[in-house]
PDB file with one MODEL, atoms N, CA, C and O in Angstrom:
MODEL        1
ATOM      1  N   MET A   1     224.094 -97.913 331.584  1.00  0.00           N
ATOM      2  CA  MET A   1     224.183 -96.514 331.219  1.00  0.00           C
ATOM      3  C   MET A   1     223.092 -96.145 330.217  1.00  0.00           C
ATOM      4  O   MET A   1     222.526 -95.054 330.281  1.00  0.00           O
ATOM      5  N   GLN A   2     222.799 -97.057 329.292  1.00  0.00           N
ATOM      6  CA  GLN A   2     221.764 -96.763 328.308  1.00  0.00           C
ATOM      7  C   GLN A   2     220.386 -96.695 328.952  1.00  0.00           C
ATOM      8  O   GLN A   2     219.523 -95.953 328.483  1.00  0.00           O
ATOM      9  N   ASP A   3     220.168 -97.459 330.017  1.00  0.00           N
ATOM     10  CA  ASP A   3     218.887 -97.382 330.711  1.00  0.00           C
ATOM     11  C   ASP A   3     218.665 -95.985 331.268  1.00  0.00           C
ATOM     12  O   ASP A   3     217.555 -95.455 331.211  1.00  0.00           O
ATOM     13  N   ILE A   4     219.717 -95.393 331.804  1.00  0.00           N
ATOM     14  CA  ILE A   4     219.619 -94.036 332.345  1.00  0.00           C
ATOM     15  C   ILE A   4     219.323 -93.048 331.217  1.00  0.00           C
ATOM     16  O   ILE A   4     218.445 -92.195 331.345  1.00  0.00           O
ATOM     17  N   GLU A   5     220.055 -93.169 330.125  1.00  0.00           N
ATOM     18  CA  GLU A   5     219.837 -92.274 328.988  1.00  0.00           C
ATOM     19  C   GLU A   5     218.431 -92.404 328.433  1.00  0.00           C
ATOM     20  O   GLU A   5     217.801 -91.404 328.089  1.00  0.00           O
ATOM     21  N   ASN A   6     217.937 -93.631 328.344  1.00  0.00           N
ATOM     22  CA  ASN A   6     216.576 -93.838 327.854  1.00  0.00           C
ATOM     23  C   ASN A   6     215.546 -93.244 328.811  1.00  0.00           C
ATOM     24  O   ASN A   6     214.548 -92.672 328.373  1.00  0.00           O
ATOM     25  N   SER A   7     215.784 -93.375 330.104  1.00  0.00           N
ATOM     26  CA  SER A   7     214.874 -92.791 331.093  1.00  0.00           C
ATOM     27  C   SER A   7     214.875 -91.266 330.994  1.00  0.00           C
ATOM     28  O   SER A   7     213.822 -90.631 331.051  1.00  0.00           O
ATOM     29  N   ILE A   8     216.048 -90.698 330.847  1.00  0.00           N
ATOM     30  CA  ILE A   8     216.150 -89.235 330.701  1.00  0.00           C
ATOM     31  C   ILE A   8     215.453 -88.789 329.413  1.00  0.00           C
ATOM     32  O   ILE A   8     214.704 -87.813 329.411  1.00  0.00           O
ATOM     33  N   ARG A   9     215.705 -89.505 328.333  1.00  0.00           N
ATOM     34  CA  ARG A   9     215.101 -89.165 327.037  1.00  0.00           C
ATOM     35  C   ARG A   9     213.576 -89.200 327.129  1.00  0.00           C
ATOM     36  O   ARG A   9     212.895 -88.298 326.642  1.00  0.00           O
ATOM     37  N   GLU A  10     213.054 -90.241 327.753  1.00  0.00           N
ATOM     38  CA  GLU A  10     211.606 -90.376 327.875  1.00  0.00           C
ATOM     39  C   GLU A  10     211.022 -89.260 328.748  1.00  0.00           C
ATOM     40  O   GLU A  10     209.995 -88.669 328.415  1.00  0.00           O
ATOM     41  N   ARG A  11     211.692 -88.985 329.867  1.00  0.00           N
ATOM     42  CA  ARG A  11     211.212 -87.913 330.763  1.00  0.00           C
ATOM     43  C   ARG A  11     211.280 -86.565 330.057  1.00  0.00           C
ATOM     44  O   ARG A  11     210.349 -85.766 330.156  1.00  0.00           O
ATOM     45  N   ALA A  12     212.379 -86.305 329.342  1.00  0.00           N
ATOM     46  CA  ALA A  12     212.531 -85.043 328.614  1.00  0.00           C
ATOM     47  C   ALA A  12     211.437 -84.892 327.559  1.00  0.00           C
ATOM     48  O   ALA A  12     210.896 -83.803 327.367  1.00  0.00           O
ATOM     49  N   TYR A  13     211.120 -85.977 326.887  1.00  0.00           N
ATOM     50  CA  TYR A  13     210.057 -85.929 325.881  1.00  0.00           C
ATOM     51  C   TYR A  13     208.736 -85.527 326.517  1.00  0.00           C
ATOM     52  O   TYR A  13     208.020 -84.675 325.990  1.00  0.00           O
ATOM     53  N   HIS A  14     208.412 -86.142 327.654  1.00  0.00           N
ATOM     54  CA  HIS A  14     207.139 -85.825 328.310  1.00  0.00           C
ATOM     55  C   HIS A  14     207.111 -84.375 328.806  1.00  0.00           C
ATOM     56  O   HIS A  14     206.084 -83.702 328.717  1.00  0.00           O
ATOM     57  N   LEU A  15     208.238 -83.906 329.326  1.00  0.00           N
ATOM     58  CA  LEU A  15     208.309 -82.506 329.751  1.00  0.00           C
ATOM     59  C   LEU A  15     208.103 -81.566 328.558  1.00  0.00           C
ATOM     60  O   LEU A  15     207.362 -80.587 328.648  1.00  0.00           O
ATOM     61  N   TRP A  16     208.770 -81.879 327.439  1.00  0.00           N
ATOM     62  CA  TRP A  16     208.663 -81.084 326.222  1.00  0.00           C
ATOM     63  C   TRP A  16     207.233 -81.095 325.685  1.00  0.00           C
ATOM     64  O   TRP A  16     206.700 -80.063 325.277  1.00  0.00           O
ATOM     65  N   ASP A  17     206.627 -82.278 325.693  1.00  0.00           N
ATOM     66  CA  ASP A  17     205.253 -82.424 325.204  1.00  0.00           C
ATOM     67  C   ASP A  17     204.286 -81.630 326.082  1.00  0.00           C
ATOM     68  O   ASP A  17     203.409 -80.927 325.580  1.00  0.00           O
ATOM     69  N   ASP A  18     204.460 -81.751 327.398  1.00  0.00           N
ATOM     70  CA  ASP A  18     203.582 -81.030 328.332  1.00  0.00           C
ATOM     71  C   ASP A  18     203.730 -79.513 328.210  1.00  0.00           C
ATOM     72  O   ASP A  18     202.797 -78.766 328.504  1.00  0.00           O
ATOM     73  N   ALA A  19     204.908 -79.066 327.774  1.00  0.00           N
ATOM     74  CA  ALA A  19     205.170 -77.626 327.627  1.00  0.00           C
ATOM     75  C   ALA A  19     204.675 -77.090 326.283  1.00  0.00           C
ATOM     76  O   ALA A  19     204.863 -75.910 325.986  1.00  0.00           O
ATOM     77  N   GLY A  20     204.050 -77.931 325.476  1.00  0.00           N
ATOM     78  CA  GLY A  20     203.524 -77.473 324.195  1.00  0.00           C
ATOM     79  C   GLY A  20     204.481 -77.645 323.038  1.00  0.00           C
ATOM     80  O   GLY A  20     204.303 -77.035 321.983  1.00  0.00           O
ATOM     81  N   ARG A  21     205.492 -78.467 323.224  1.00  0.00           N
ATOM     82  CA  ARG A  21     206.464 -78.810 322.178  1.00  0.00           C
ATOM     83  C   ARG A  21     207.191 -77.595 321.586  1.00  0.00           C
ATOM     84  O   ARG A  21     207.198 -77.414 320.368  1.00  0.00           O
ATOM     85  N   PRO A  22     207.791 -76.778 322.426  1.00  0.00           N
ATOM     86  CA  PRO A  22     208.494 -75.602 321.908  1.00  0.00           C
ATOM     87  C   PRO A  22     209.766 -75.997 321.151  1.00  0.00           C
ATOM     88  O   PRO A  22     210.439 -76.965 321.504  1.00  0.00           O
ATOM     89  N   ASP A  23     210.080 -75.231 320.108  1.00  0.00           N
ATOM     90  CA  ASP A  23     211.289 -75.479 319.312  1.00  0.00           C
ATOM     91  C   ASP A  23     212.525 -74.957 320.036  1.00  0.00           C
ATOM     92  O   ASP A  23     212.454 -73.986 320.789  1.00  0.00           O
ATOM     93  N   GLY A  24     213.659 -75.617 319.799  1.00  0.00           N
ATOM     94  CA  GLY A  24     214.947 -75.140 320.284  1.00  0.00           C
ATOM     95  C   GLY A  24     215.177 -75.266 321.780  1.00  0.00           C
ATOM     96  O   GLY A  24     216.034 -74.571 322.326  1.00  0.00           O
ATOM     97  N   GLN A  25     214.443 -76.126 322.452  1.00  0.00           N
ATOM     98  CA  GLN A  25     214.573 -76.263 323.902  1.00  0.00           C
ATOM     99  C   GLN A  25     215.021 -77.657 324.335  1.00  0.00           C
ATOM    100  O   GLN A  25     214.908 -78.005 325.511  1.00  0.00           O
ATOM    101  N   ALA A  26     215.518 -78.444 323.414  1.00  0.00           N
ATOM    102  CA  ALA A  26     215.869 -79.841 323.714  1.00  0.00           C
ATOM    103  C   ALA A  26     216.872 -79.945 324.862  1.00  0.00           C
ATOM    104  O   ALA A  26     216.707 -80.777 325.754  1.00  0.00           O
ATOM    105  N   ASP A  27     217.900 -79.118 324.845  1.00  0.00           N
ATOM    106  CA  ASP A  27     218.915 -79.185 325.910  1.00  0.00           C
ATOM    107  C   ASP A  27     218.329 -78.854 327.272  1.00  0.00           C
ATOM    108  O   ASP A  27     218.660 -79.493 328.271  1.00  0.00           O
ATOM    109  N   ASN A  28     217.461 -77.858 327.310  1.00  0.00           N
ATOM    110  CA  ASN A  28     216.846 -77.479 328.587  1.00  0.00           C
ATOM    111  C   ASN A  28     215.996 -78.606 329.152  1.00  0.00           C
ATOM    112  O   ASN A  28     216.074 -78.908 330.343  1.00  0.00           O
ATOM    113  N   PHE A  29     215.189 -79.227 328.306  1.00  0.00           N
ATOM    114  CA  PHE A  29     214.345 -80.324 328.781  1.00  0.00           C
ATOM    115  C   PHE A  29     215.180 -81.541 329.173  1.00  0.00           C
ATOM    116  O   PHE A  29     214.834 -82.254 330.115  1.00  0.00           O
ATOM    117  N   TRP A  30     216.275 -81.781 328.456  1.00  0.00           N
ATOM    118  CA  TRP A  30     217.177 -82.885 328.802  1.00  0.00           C
ATOM    119  C   TRP A  30     217.761 -82.663 330.201  1.00  0.00           C
ATOM    120  O   TRP A  30     217.773 -83.577 331.026  1.00  0.00           O
ATOM    121  N   LEU A  31     218.244 -81.447 330.460  1.00  0.00           N
ATOM    122  CA  LEU A  31     218.859 -81.154 331.760  1.00  0.00           C
ATOM    123  C   LEU A  31     217.846 -81.210 332.898  1.00  0.00           C
ATOM    124  O   LEU A  31     218.164 -81.685 333.988  1.00  0.00           O
ATOM    125  N   ILE A  32     216.641 -80.734 332.654  1.00  0.00           N
ATOM    126  CA  ILE A  32     215.600 -80.799 333.676  1.00  0.00           C
ATOM    127  C   ILE A  32     215.262 -82.253 333.984  1.00  0.00           C
ATOM    128  O   ILE A  32     215.141 -82.637 335.148  1.00  0.00           O
ATOM    129  N   ALA A  33     215.111 -83.056 332.941  1.00  0.00           N
ATOM    130  CA  ALA A  33     214.794 -84.479 333.124  1.00  0.00           C
ATOM    131  C   ALA A  33     215.925 -85.191 333.852  1.00  0.00           C
ATOM    132  O   ALA A  33     215.682 -86.002 334.745  1.00  0.00           O
ATOM    133  N   GLN A  34     217.157 -84.887 333.472  1.00  0.00           N
ATOM    134  CA  GLN A  34     218.323 -85.495 334.117  1.00  0.00           C
ATOM    135  C   GLN A  34     218.347 -85.151 335.602  1.00  0.00           C
ATOM    136  O   GLN A  34     218.559 -86.021 336.447  1.00  0.00           O
ATOM    137  N   HIS A  35     218.131 -83.891 335.910  1.00  0.00           N
ATOM    138  CA  HIS A  35     218.125 -83.446 337.306  1.00  0.00           C
ATOM    139  C   HIS A  35     217.031 -84.164 338.100  1.00  0.00           C
ATOM    140  O   HIS A  35     217.282 -84.647 339.204  1.00  0.00           O
ATOM    141  N   GLN A  36     215.839 -84.233 337.551  1.00  0.00           N
ATOM    142  CA  GLN A  36     214.726 -84.878 338.249  1.00  0.00           C
ATOM    143  C   GLN A  36     214.999 -86.353 338.516  1.00  0.00           C
ATOM    144  O   GLN A  36     214.732 -86.847 339.611  1.00  0.00           O
ATOM    145  N   LEU A  37     215.524 -87.048 337.532  1.00  0.00           N
ATOM    146  CA  LEU A  37     215.780 -88.482 337.709  1.00  0.00           C
ATOM    147  C   LEU A  37     216.932 -88.739 338.676  1.00  0.00           C
ATOM    148  O   LEU A  37     216.870 -89.673 339.476  1.00  0.00           O
ATOM    149  N   LEU A  38     217.974 -87.928 338.611  1.00  0.00           N
ATOM    150  CA  LEU A  38     219.089 -88.099 339.543  1.00  0.00           C
ATOM    151  C   LEU A  38     218.662 -87.773 340.972  1.00  0.00           C
ATOM    152  O   LEU A  38     219.065 -88.452 341.916  1.00  0.00           O
ATOM    153  N   GLU A  39     217.855 -86.744 341.125  1.00  0.00           N
ATOM    154  CA  GLU A  39     217.355 -86.390 342.448  1.00  0.00           C
ATOM    155  C   GLU A  39     216.496 -87.516 343.023  1.00  0.00           C
ATOM    156  O   GLU A  39     216.610 -87.847 344.203  1.00  0.00           O
ATOM    157  N   ALA A  40     215.642 -88.099 342.190  1.00  0.00           N
ATOM    158  CA  ALA A  40     214.807 -89.216 342.640  1.00  0.00           C
ATOM    159  C   ALA A  40     215.669 -90.416 343.031  1.00  0.00           C
ATOM    160  O   ALA A  40     215.380 -91.095 344.016  1.00  0.00           O
ATOM    161  N   SER A  41     216.721 -90.676 342.265  1.00  0.00           N
ATOM    162  CA  SER A  41     217.628 -91.782 342.581  1.00  0.00           C
ATOM    163  C   SER A  41     218.344 -91.547 343.909  1.00  0.00           C
ATOM    164  O   SER A  41     218.477 -92.467 344.716  1.00  0.00           O
ATOM    165  N   LEU A  42     218.799 -90.329 344.132  1.00  0.00           N
ATOM    166  CA  LEU A  42     219.470 -90.003 345.393  1.00  0.00           C
ATOM    167  C   LEU A  42     218.526 -90.143 346.567  1.00  0.00           C
ATOM    168  O   LEU A  42     218.915 -90.640 347.624  1.00  0.00           O
ATOM    169  N   ASP A  43     217.287 -89.709 346.392  1.00  0.00           N
ATOM    170  CA  ASP A  43     216.299 -89.849 347.459  1.00  0.00           C
ATOM    171  C   ASP A  43     216.089 -91.322 347.815  1.00  0.00           C
ATOM    172  O   ASP A  43     215.955 -91.668 348.989  1.00  0.00           O
ATOM    173  N   GLN A  44     216.060 -92.184 346.799  1.00  0.00           N
ATOM    174  CA  GLN A  44     215.909 -93.615 347.038  1.00  0.00           C
ATOM    175  C   GLN A  44     217.124 -94.183 347.762  1.00  0.00           C
ATOM    176  O   GLN A  44     216.978 -95.006 348.666  1.00  0.00           O
ATOM    177  N   LEU A  45     218.307 -93.756 347.378  1.00  0.00           N
ATOM    178  CA  LEU A  45     219.524 -94.233 348.039  1.00  0.00           C
ATOM    179  C   LEU A  45     219.557 -93.812 349.508  1.00  0.00           C
ATOM    180  O   LEU A  45     219.947 -94.594 350.375  1.00  0.00           O
ATOM    181  N   VAL A  46     219.155 -92.594 349.778  1.00  0.00           N
ATOM    182  CA  VAL A  46     219.120 -92.110 351.160  1.00  0.00           C
ATOM    183  C   VAL A  46     218.116 -92.922 351.969  1.00  0.00           C
ATOM    184  O   VAL A  46     218.391 -93.288 353.111  1.00  0.00           O
ATOM    185  N   ALA A  47     216.962 -93.202 351.390  1.00  0.00           N
ATOM    186  CA  ALA A  47     215.947 -93.990 352.089  1.00  0.00           C
ATOM    187  C   ALA A  47     216.463 -95.392 352.394  1.00  0.00           C
ATOM    188  O   ALA A  47     216.244 -95.906 353.492  1.00  0.00           O
ATOM    189  N   VAL A  48     217.143 -96.013 351.442  1.00  0.00           N
ATOM    190  CA  VAL A  48     217.697 -97.352 351.650  1.00  0.00           C
ATOM    191  C   VAL A  48     218.782 -97.310 352.723  1.00  0.00           C
ATOM    192  O   VAL A  48     218.860 -98.198 353.572  1.00  0.00           O
ATOM    193  N   ALA A  49     219.607 -96.287 352.679  1.00  0.00           N
ATOM    194  CA  ALA A  49     220.685 -96.157 353.661  1.00  0.00           C
ATOM    195  C   ALA A  49     220.114 -96.002 355.068  1.00  0.00           C
ATOM    196  O   ALA A  49     220.662 -96.560 356.019  1.00  0.00           O
ATOM    197  N   LYS A  50     219.037 -95.263 355.210  1.00  0.00           N
ATOM    198  CA  LYS A  50     218.432 -95.070 356.527  1.00  0.00           C
ATOM    199  C   LYS A  50     217.840 -96.369 357.057  1.00  0.00           C
ATOM    200  O   LYS A  50     217.932 -96.657 358.250  1.00  0.00           O
ATOM    201  N   VAL A  51     217.232 -97.150 356.171  1.00  0.00           N
ATOM    202  CA  VAL A  51     216.619 -98.414 356.583  1.00  0.00           C
ATOM    203  C   VAL A  51     217.676 -99.447 356.939  1.00  0.00           C
ATOM    204  O   VAL A  51     217.518-100.194 357.905  1.00  0.00           O
ATOM    205  N   SER A  52     218.750 -99.493 356.164  1.00  0.00           N
ATOM    206  CA  SER A  52     219.762-100.524 356.383  1.00  0.00           C
ATOM    207  C   SER A  52     220.753-100.155 357.472  1.00  0.00           C
ATOM    208  O   SER A  52     221.556-100.992 357.885  1.00  0.00           O
ATOM    209  N   LYS A  53     220.713 -98.930 357.939  1.00  0.00           N
ATOM    210  CA  LYS A  53     221.657 -98.506 358.974  1.00  0.00           C
ATOM    211  C   LYS A  53     221.161 -99.009 360.325  1.00  0.00           C
ATOM    212  O   LYS A  53     220.138 -98.556 360.838  1.00  0.00           O
ATOM    213  N   LYS A  54     221.903 -99.945 360.884  1.00  0.00           N
ATOM    214  CA  LYS A  54     221.542-100.525 362.173  1.00  0.00           C
ATOM    215  C   LYS A  54     222.579-100.116 363.196  1.00  0.00           C
ATOM    216  O   LYS A  54     223.762-100.000 362.875  1.00  0.00           O
ATOM    217  N   PRO A  55     222.145 -99.897 364.426  1.00  0.00           N
ATOM    218  CA  PRO A  55     223.138 -99.579 365.452  1.00  0.00           C
ATOM    219  C   PRO A  55     224.085-100.762 365.650  1.00  0.00           C
ATOM    220  O   PRO A  55     223.664-101.919 365.675  1.00  0.00           O
ATOM    221  N   ARG A  56     225.334-100.456 365.784  1.00  0.00           N
ATOM    222  CA  ARG A  56     226.331-101.515 365.971  1.00  0.00           C
ATOM    223  C   ARG A  56     226.844-101.471 367.399  1.00  0.00           C
ATOM    224  O   ARG A  56     226.946-100.407 368.009  1.00  0.00           O
ATOM    225  N   ALA A  57     227.164-102.644 367.915  1.00  0.00           N
ATOM    226  CA  ALA A  57     227.725-102.722 369.262  1.00  0.00           C
ATOM    227  C   ALA A  57     229.127-102.125 369.236  1.00  0.00           C
ATOM    228  O   ALA A  57     229.920-102.395 368.334  1.00  0.00           O
ATOM    229  N   VAL A  58     229.408-101.324 370.223  1.00  0.00           N
ATOM    230  CA  VAL A  58     230.721-100.700 370.322  1.00  0.00           C
ATOM    231  C   VAL A  58     231.578-101.553 371.240  1.00  0.00           C
ATOM    232  O   VAL A  58     231.208-101.826 372.382  1.00  0.00           O
ATOM    233  N   LYS A  59     232.730-101.971 370.726  1.00  0.00           N
ATOM    234  CA  LYS A  59     233.640-102.781 371.533  1.00  0.00           C
ATOM    235  C   LYS A  59     234.530-101.858 372.336  1.00  0.00           C
ATOM    236  O   LYS A  59     235.065-100.875 371.823  1.00  0.00           O
ATOM    237  N   LYS A  60     234.679-102.194 373.605  1.00  0.00           N
ATOM    238  CA  LYS A  60     235.578-101.411 374.454  1.00  0.00           C
ATOM    239  C   LYS A  60     236.994-101.903 374.239  1.00  0.00           C
ATOM    240  O   LYS A  60     237.226-103.105 374.109  1.00  0.00           O
ATOM    241  N   PRO A  61     237.939-100.985 374.201  1.00  0.00           N
ATOM    242  CA  PRO A  61     239.333-101.415 374.020  1.00  0.00           C
ATOM    243  C   PRO A  61     239.809-102.192 375.243  1.00  0.00           C
ATOM    244  O   PRO A  61     239.326-101.991 376.357  1.00  0.00           O
ATOM    245  N   ALA A  62     240.757-103.075 375.008  1.00  0.00           N
ATOM    246  CA  ALA A  62     241.328-103.859 376.107  1.00  0.00           C
ATOM    247  C   ALA A  62     241.961-102.911 377.105  1.00  0.00           C
ATOM    248  O   ALA A  62     242.455-101.846 376.737  1.00  0.00           O
ATOM    249  N   SER A  63     241.944-103.300 378.361  1.00  0.00           N
ATOM    250  CA  SER A  63     242.509-102.463 379.402  1.00  0.00           C
ATOM    251  C   SER A  63     244.000-102.287 379.183  1.00  0.00           C
ATOM    252  O   SER A  63     244.703-103.242 378.852  1.00  0.00           O
ATOM    253  N   THR A  64     244.478-101.075 379.366  1.00  0.00           N
ATOM    254  CA  THR A  64     245.913-100.802 379.180  1.00  0.00           C
ATOM    255  C   THR A  64     246.618-100.540 380.505  1.00  0.00           C
ATOM    256  O   THR A  64     247.760-100.082 380.530  1.00  0.00           O
ATOM    257  N   LYS A  65     245.926-100.835 381.610  1.00  0.00           N
ATOM    258  CA  LYS A  65     246.544-100.622 382.923  1.00  0.00           C
ATOM    259  C   LYS A  65     247.674-101.609 383.125  1.00  0.00           C
ATOM    260  O   LYS A  65     247.543-102.792 382.811  1.00  0.00           O
ATOM    261  N   LYS A  66     248.774-101.123 383.646  1.00  0.00           N
ATOM    262  CA  LYS A  66     249.910-101.981 383.936  1.00  0.00           C
ATOM    263  C   LYS A  66     249.838-102.370 385.405  1.00  0.00           C
ATOM    264  O   LYS A  66     249.490-101.567 386.270  1.00  0.00           O
ATOM    265  N   THR A  67     250.165-103.583 385.646  1.00  0.00           N
ATOM    266  CA  THR A  67     250.174-104.029 387.049  1.00  0.00           C
ATOM    267  C   THR A  67     251.592-103.914 387.593  1.00  0.00           C
ATOM    268  O   THR A  67     252.574-104.073 386.868  1.00  0.00           O
ATOM    269  N   LYS A  68     251.672-103.630 388.905  1.00  0.00           N
ATOM    270  CA  LYS A  68     252.985-103.496 389.537  1.00  0.00           C
ATOM    271  C   LYS A  68     253.614-104.857 389.737  1.00  0.00           C
ATOM    272  O   LYS A  68     252.961-105.813 390.154  1.00  0.00           O
ATOM    273  N   ALA A  69     254.878-104.919 389.433  1.00  0.00           N
ATOM    274  CA  ALA A  69     255.616-106.169 389.653  1.00  0.00           C
ATOM    275  C   ALA A  69     255.993-106.242 391.126  1.00  0.00           C
ATOM    276  O   ALA A  69     256.337-105.224 391.726  1.00  0.00           O
ATOM    277  N   ALA A  70     255.933-107.417 391.708  1.00  0.00           N
ATOM    278  CA  ALA A  70     256.215-107.584 393.135  1.00  0.00           C
ATOM    279  C   ALA A  70     257.686-107.695 393.415  1.00  0.00           C
ATOM    280  O   ALA A  70     258.085-107.840 394.571  1.00  0.00           O
TER     281      ALA A  70
ENDMDL
END
């Protein structure tokens, strides 16, 4: 959890610095950084899911036909 917070903090700092270091905007930069990092993480998860998704063989159910008794 701290790794995520540190990543958000670092990203927020860079966003704030790039914006000219405006006062009173810490929450806004935190939320923007959080959104960007979570979106990037989701994109990675989707990419992994697409790669690991393999077609599976479909098993046919056993026949349920009843045979006539003689």
